[in-house]
N, C-alpha and C positions, 0 to 999 in steps of 0.2 A: 391772474398772474401773467406777466409777460413771458414770451418764449425764451428770453435770455435767462430767466429765473426758473425755467422748467426743470424739474428734477429728472435725473436719469440714473439707471443702474447698469452695471456691466452685463454683458452677455456671457453665458456659460462657454467655456472653451471646448475644443474637440476632445481634449483629455477628460474634462468633466463628463461629457456626454458618453464617452466610452466606458468610464468607470461607473457611471450611474446606470447605464444599460446593463452592464455585467451584474451590478447589485440587484437590479430589478429581476433579472433571470434567476438569481440565487433565491430571492424571496419567492419566486414562482415555484421553484423546486421544493420548497419547504413550507407549505401552507399550514396555517393554524386557524381553526374556526373560532367563532365568537366565544369570548371568555377564556380562550386557551393561548393567547398571543404572546406568551412569555418570551420565547426565543426570538420572535419577530421584533418585539420591543427592544430586546438586547441588541439585535443587529442594527436597529435604527440608532440606538444610543452610541454604538461604536462608530457609525458613520457621522454622527453629529460632532464628534470630538474635534475633527479637523475644521469645523465651521466656527469654533470658539464662541459658543453661546455664553451669555453672561450667567445663565442659570438653567439647569435642566431639572424638571420635576418628573419623577418616575412613579409608576403604579397609580396613576391618576384615574379614578373611576374604574379600577381593575388593572389592566396592563397599559394604560395610556401614558404617553410621553408628551411633555410640554417643554419646548425649548424657547428661552426668552432672549431676545436681542434688544438691548436697552440703549437708547441714544444718550441717556443721562440728562436729557432736557425735557421740560414739560411738554405734554402732547397726548394724543389719543393712544389707547391700546388697541392694536389691530391684530385680529386672530385669523390665521389661515389654517384650514383643517383638511386632513386626509384620514383614511381609515386603515386599520391594520388587519382586519379579519378576512379569512377566505370562506369558502362554502363547502358544505358536506355533500359534494357531488364528485363522482368519478370522472376524471378528465379523459377524453377520448382522442384529443388532438395528438399529432405525431411530431410536435416541435422538439428540438433538442433539449430545451429546458423544462420539459413537462414535469408535472408533480411527481415526486417520489413517495408521496404518502397516499396509500390506498384510500379511496373514498373521500378525499379532500383535495380542493384545488382553488386557485385564485381565478375564478371564472366571472368576476365582476370588475376587475381592474384595480382593486385596492392596492395591489403591489405597484402598479404604475402611478397611482395618485400619491402614494407615500414617497416614491422615488422623485417625483416632481417637487414635493415639499423639501426633500433633502437637497435637491439641486438649488432650490430657492435659498436654502440655508447657506450654500456655498457663496451665493451672490451677496447675502447679508454679511458674510465674514469679510468681504472685500469692500463693502459700502454699507455701513450701519445706517439705520433710519435717521433722518435729520432731526426728528423730534419724536417724543413718545416711545412706545415699545412695539415690537412685533412678536407675536406668539405663534410658533409653529406647533399645532396640536395634532398629534398622531393618535387618533381616537380608536379605542377598542369597540368591539361588539356592535357595529352598525347593522349587520345583517339581521339580527334578532330584535333590533329596536331598543336595546337596553343601554347602549354605550354612552350616547350623549347625555341622557338623563343621569347616569352614574357619574360622569365627569362633572356635571353641574352640581350634583349633590355632594361631591368631595369637598371637604372644608377648605382645601388648598385652592379651589377654583376662585376664591376671593382674591388670591394673589395675581391671577391672570384674567380676571373678569373683563371681557373686551367691550369697547365702545362700538367696534365694527367687527364683523365676521364674514369671511368669504370662503368659498370652496368651489371645486369643479367636479364634474363627473363625466367620464367618457360616454359617448352615445353613438352606437353603431347606426342609429336611424337618422343621424345628422350627417350631412356631407363632410367628407374628410377635411379637417383643418378649419371648419366653420364653427362659430359659436351660436348657441341658441339660448336666448335670455329674455326674460320679461318680468315686469313687476307683478305682484299679486300671487295667485295660486300657482305653485311650482310642482309640488308632488302631492298625490292623494293621501288622505288618511287611510289607514288600514288596521285591522285587528283580527287576530286569529282566535276563533272560538273552539273549544274542545267540549263536545257534548257527550255525556254518558247516560245511557238508558239501562235501567236495571229491572229485570223481572225475576223469574226463577226457572231453573232448568227442569227438564223432564226426560223420560225415556223417549227416544225418537219414535217408538211405536205408539206412544200415548202423549202427544204434544199438549193435549188439553189439560193434562195434569199440572202443567207449568204455565208461565206467562212469558211467551217469546216476544222479543223486541223486533222480530223480522218485519212485520207489517208496518210498524212505526218507522223503522229504518228505511224501508222501501218507499214510504210516503214522503219522508222528510227530505231525502236527497234532492228530488226535483223541486219540492216545495221551497226548500231553502234558496236554491238558485233563482226561483221565481220571485223571491223577495227583492231582488235587484230591480231597478226601475226600467232597465232596458233602454234608457235614453243615452245619447252621446255625452261625452265629457262636457260638463257645464254644471250650473248650480243644482240641477235636479238629478244628476248622475248618481247611481249607486249600483254596486255589483256584489254578488255573493258567489264564491267559487268553492265547491266541495273538493277538498284536497285529499281526504282519506276517509275510509269507512271500513269497519271490521265488526264481526259478530261471532259469538260463540267460540268453540274450539274446532280445530281442523280434524274432526272425527265424524263418524256416521251414526253413533248410537245415542247421541245426546242432543235433544232440542235445546237451542241456545237460551241463555238467561241474561245475557248482557250484550250491549252493542255500543260502539263509539263512532262518532262522526267528527271530523275536523273540517272547518270551513274558514275561508278568509273573507272578511267583510271590507268593502272599499267604498269610500265617498270622497267628494272634493273637499268638504269642510268638516270640522269636528262636530258642529251641532247636528249635522245630518247623520254623522256616525252614531250619535246618541239615539237618534230616532230609529235607525236601522237596527241597532243592537236590541232595542226594546221590542221591535217587530219580530226579530228572530227568536228571542227568548219566549215571547208569547206563543209563537208557533210550536216550539219544542214542548212547552208546558201543556198545550192543548193535545198534542199527539200522545204524550205520555199519559195524560189523564184518560183519554179514550181507550187506551190499551192496557190500563192498570199497571203502569210502570212508574218507578221512581225516576227522577231525572236530576241531573246536576250539570253545571257548565263552569268552565274556567277560561281565562283569556291569557294569551301569550302573543309575542311578536306584535306588540301594540305600537303603532306609529301615529303620532299626531300629524295633521296636515302641515306641509312645509310651504311657507309664504315668503316671497322676496319683498323686502322693504324697498320702497320707491327710491329713496336717496342712495341706498347701498347699490341698487340696480344701476343707477346712473353712473356711479363710480366704477363699477365693474364693466359697464359698457364703454366708458372712457378708457379703461385699461385695455380692453380688446382692440379698440381703434388705434391706440398708441402702439400696441404690439403688432399691428398689421393683420389682425384676425378678422376676416369678414364674418358677418353675423346675420341672423334672422331673428325676428321677434317670436318669443314663445307666447302664444295666445291662449292655449289651454294647458292644464297641468299634465305632468307625466302620470300614466296609470300607476307606475311603480311608486313605492313609498321610500322615505328617507328621513332619518332622525336629525339631520342638520338643523331643521327648523326650530329645534329646542333652544339653540343658541340665541335665536331671535327672541324667543319667549322669555329668555333669562335677562333680557335688557339690551342686547346688542342690536344694532342695525345690520341685518344680514342679507346675503344674496348668494345664490348658487347659479353657475352657468354650466350648460351641457356642451362639451367639446367633442366635435364629431370625429369618429373614426371611419365613417363611411358606410353606406348601405350594403356594400359588397363584403363587409367584415362580419364575422360571426356575432350573433347577439349575445349580450351578457346573460349569464346563468345557463348557457347552453354548454354541453360537454366539450365542444370544439373551440370555445372562445379563448383568446389570449389578448392581453393589452397590446395596443399598437405603439411600438417604441418611438415612432416618429412624433408622437404627441408630447414626449418628454421636454424637448426644447421649447415647444409652443406653450406648454403649461408653465414652465419656469418664467418665460418672458411675460406671459399674461399676469402672473402674480406680481412680478417686479413692477410692471407698469400700473397695475391696480394699486399697489402700495404707493407709488409716486403720485398717482391721481388723488388718493385719499389724503396723503400728507399735504399736497398743494391746497386741497380744500380746507384742511385744518388751519 
C-alpha cells in the first residue's frame, strides 16, 4: 500500500490523558482480585459509554466486558485485550492513590492496561475501523489462569471470535518506552500442584503410635525443587518452586497426621509440562508409599505456554515502528505465565508485546509496584497503529 493510502488514527488529547489517568488511579484505589471484578467491570462499562461502541457484552466468562466497534463493512475481527483483576497482596507503597482494600492491590499493572484499552476506545469513537470489527476485551481472572479459558468457553464468544488478537504487558525489566517482542515462545507454561499427605496422629510422647508425614515432607521439599532441570531458559528448561508447606496443628501434644505442600511447576512448552508433572507425581507417590501415607494432589493456576504467531508479531512490530516505539527482540520467553495464549489456541493469530517501564521501576507483584502512567499514551498509540497496520494488510 502506498503512503498516500496509509491509514492513520487520531492521537489522544491532553484532556483524554488527564481523565484516563484519574480513572486509572481510581481503579488502583479499588482493586478486586480474580473472579471478584464486578465493580471494576461496571466502572469500565461506565467509561465505555462515551466511546459509543456498537455493542457491549457484559459478564463474559465471569465479569468480562467486550466492546464492539463495527465498521459495517466486511473485514477481519481484531481483538485487543486487557485484564481486570488485581492481586491478593498488601500494598506498601506510599502513593496518593494506593489501595484502600486491605490485602488487595493492583500490583501487576492491569489497571493501566485497562486504562490504555479505554483510551483506545476513545480513538475508535472518533475514527471507526475502515473495515471489519474491533473488539476491546476486558478479561477477568488472568492472575489465576482461569479468565481467558472462561471467556472462550462462553457461548457469546462466537459473536466476537477474532481473526487477530493483540495485547501488551508492562515490563519493568525493559527500558522505559521500549518494546520487547519476538515470534515464538513468549511466556512459560506453569501449573500449581497442591499435594496432601495423610497418615494418622498420635500423642507427642508416643509418635510411633501414628504415621507422621514429617519425614516425607522434609524429603519432598528439596526433592521437588530438584525436579527442575537447572538449565537456562530454552527447550530443556524446567523449574519447580515450593511456595507453601504446612503440617499438623500448632500445638505441642500431638504428633502430626497430615501435611500439605504447594509448588509451582514451570516449563517453556506444554509437552514438557506434561513430563514434569508425571515426574513430580511419581516422586510424591514414592515418598508416600515409603512412609505409609495416603497421598492426593490437585492442580490450580494452570497456564498453558503463550506463543506469538509470526504474522501477528510482524503486524505488532509494524505498529511499534509506526508509533515511534523503539524495540528489542525477545529471544527467550518470560519466566512468568500469561493466559493470553489461549486466544491464539482458539483460532486467532495472536501476539503480545512487553512495554518497558524501566529497570529503575518496582517489579510487578512486589508490594511497592504501581503502573507507570507515562505508558498510557504510548499504549494507546501502539494499539492504534497496530490496528492500522492490520487493516492495511487485510
